[in-house]
N, C-alpha and C positions, 0 to 999 in steps of 0.2 A: 491790762492796766486799769487801775482804779479811776473812778469818775472824776474825782477831784485832780488827778495828775493830768487829765485830758484838758482841762480848761486852760484857755490861753495858749493852746498848741494847735498845730495842724497834724493830723495822723495820716500816715502813709498806708493805704489799704483799701479793700472793698467796703464801701460804705453800707452795703446790704448786710455785711457780717458785723461791722463796727458799730452800727447803730444798735445792735442787740445788746451791746455792753452798757448802754446808757439807762439809768433807772427811770422808772415811771415818773412822770409829772416833775421833770428836773429842768425843762428848757422853757425859756420865756418866749423865744421867737425863733422860727426857722425861716431863713431867707436863702433860697438856692435856685440854681440855674441847671436843671437836669437837661440830659441830651434831648434835642428836638426830633420830631418826626418830620421828614421832608416829603410832603405830598401837596399837590395843587387841587383844592377844591373838595377833596374827600379824604377822611382819615384811613379809608379802606381801598382808595384807588380803584373803584369800581363803578359800573354803570356808566353814566355820561361822562364820567371824569377818568375812565380807564386809560391808562398810558400817558396821562398828563401829570407827570411827576416833576417837581422842582428839584433838580440835582444839586446838592450841596457842593461847596468847593472841595478840592482834593485833600486840603488840610484837615477838613472836618471828617471826611471819610477815613483818613489816615488814623484819626484819634478814636474812630469807632463810637462818635457820638452823633450819629445820624438816624438811629433806629428807635429813638425814645427810651422809655424806662420800663422796668418791672413795677407795675403800679401797686404791687403788694406792699412796697415800702411805705405807702400812704398810711397804712395801718400802724406801722411803726411811728410815723410822725405823730399820730393821734395819741398814741400811748405815751410818748416822752414829753409832750408839751403840757405845761401846767394848764393851760386853756388854748383852745384853737387860735393861733396867731401865726399866720404863715404867709409869706409871699413865695410864688413859684413863677419863675420865668418860663414861657412856653411859646410854641407857635400855634397857628390857627387849628392845626389837625389835633391838637391835644386839649383844646379847651374844653370840649364836651365831657371828656373822660374825668377831668378834674372837677368840673362843676357836678357831675353825677355823683362822684364821691363825697365832696364836702358840702354841698347845699342841702343841708338837713335843717331841721327845726333849730332855731336859736343861733343859726350861723349867718353872719352878714358877709357879703362879698362885693368886691369891686373889680372891674377889668380895667387895669391900668394900661397905658400905652407909651412906648418910646417911638417917636417919629424922627426918621433920619432925613435930614435935608439934602443929602447927596448919596442916595443908595446906588448900589452897584446895578448896572443895566442888564442883569441876567434874569430875563423874565420867563422863557420857555412857554409862551403863549398864556402867561398869567399876568397879574398886576405886578407892579415893582415891589421888591422886597424892602419897602420903606418903612414897615411898621413892625415892632415886636411887642408882645403881650406879656404882662405880668399880672397874675391873678392873686388877689389878696382876700383871705378869709380870716374872720375873727369871731370869737364867741361874744355874743351880745351880753352886755352887763358885766362881764369879767375882764374884758380887754378894752381899756379906754384909750383914745387917741390924744396925743398931746396938741396943744394949741401952737399956732404959728401959721400964719397965712402962706408963707412959702413952702410949707410941708404939705399942703392940702390939695395941691394940684393932681388930677388924675391923668395928666399926659405931659410929656416933656418933648420938645423939639430941639435937637441938637444935630450937628453934623456927626458922621460916623467917627468913632473915637480911634482914629488911625494912630495917634501917638501912643495910646495905651498898648495897642497891638504891637507897636514897635518896640515898646519898653519891655513888654512881659510876654509877648509872642504867642498868646492864646487867641485863637480865631474868633471865639465868642465872648470875649471879655465884655462886661458891661460897665458903663461910666460910673466912676467912684462917686460922683456928686449925687447921682440919682440913688444909689444904694445907701449912701450916708442919710439922705433925707427919708428914706423908708424906715431906717433903724430909729432915727430921732422921732419919728412920728409915733412909733408903736411900741417903744420900750422906755425904760427908765435907766439911769445910771447904775452900772454893775449887774444889769439883767445879763442872762446867758443867751447868746445868739449862736445858732448852729448852722453850718452850710455843709451838707453831705456831698455836694458836687463842687468842690472848692476851686477847682481850676487854678488861676494864677493868684488867688487869694483876695479878691476884691471885698467880699463880705467881712472877712477877718480884719483887713486894714481898716475898713469903715467902723467896725465895732471898736477897734482899738482906739481910733481917733475920736471917737465920740464917748469914751469912758464906759464902754460895755465889755463884758467878758465874751469870749468866743471859743468855739471848737470848730475846726475845719477837718474835712476828710477828702482825700484825693488819692485815686488809684493809680494815676500816672506819675511815675517817679520824677520825670523832667518837670512837670508843673508843680509837683509837690516841692522840689528844690527851689523853683522860681518863686513860689508863694512864701516859703520861710525866708529866702533872701529879701523878698519885697517887705516883709514885716521888719526887717532889719535895715531898710533904706537902701536896698541894692537891687538895681534892675537887672534884667536878663543879660545885658551887655557888661555887667560887672561895675557899673557906675554907682558911686555911693553918695547918698545924700548927707548933709551935715548933721541930721538927726538920726541916730542909730541906737539899737537896744540889742546888742548881739547875745547877751547872757540870757535873755528871756526865751530865745526861740532855738537854742541849740537842739 
């Protein structure tokens, strides 16, 4: 598929292969939520932290999104971005790997956090799972942040987004309002936003709602269908909103 035909679509397939079809320096922002690594205290589960592993829920295990990512895809991220401008949701075990890769000269970074006011009580001798991390990297001097006091917070406090999970059935779905603010803060209208691990389509919906173009990639056919339907105003239960755009996402 040609690059222009990918814009404003969600592609079903393996992002590690699909991303190779995207031209150099063609994407304005990557905002993505790759699979987490589930460890307590150490990314390697060794030494004093041996056998202290936080076990993810069965739904996450079933989706095979509990063992992290192949970090080689980060090289592809750099290749296709016009300038480094990227949000990566992650958990504590992954922060060091991402920082080691991106924290080079002329790259600014922030560690953003989403704090849940009603986390699940599954601790396994660890702290509560009440915080998720989103790393933001940008190229100084080439990526300018938009003004707006409500866009500049480095943390958000909300309850868990139970309603989103019920509507779109994805266990790691992120709040649409947070993703929308991230896009508004770091892009301009008609910029192209890429999400390689699209899930239920939150990034694509946020891009569409804010006047940005988007490309989504999702390997799981179930969530690919849910994401496409979501763009058309249909949730996973088949309920339709009054605003639909069926012709654009067939």
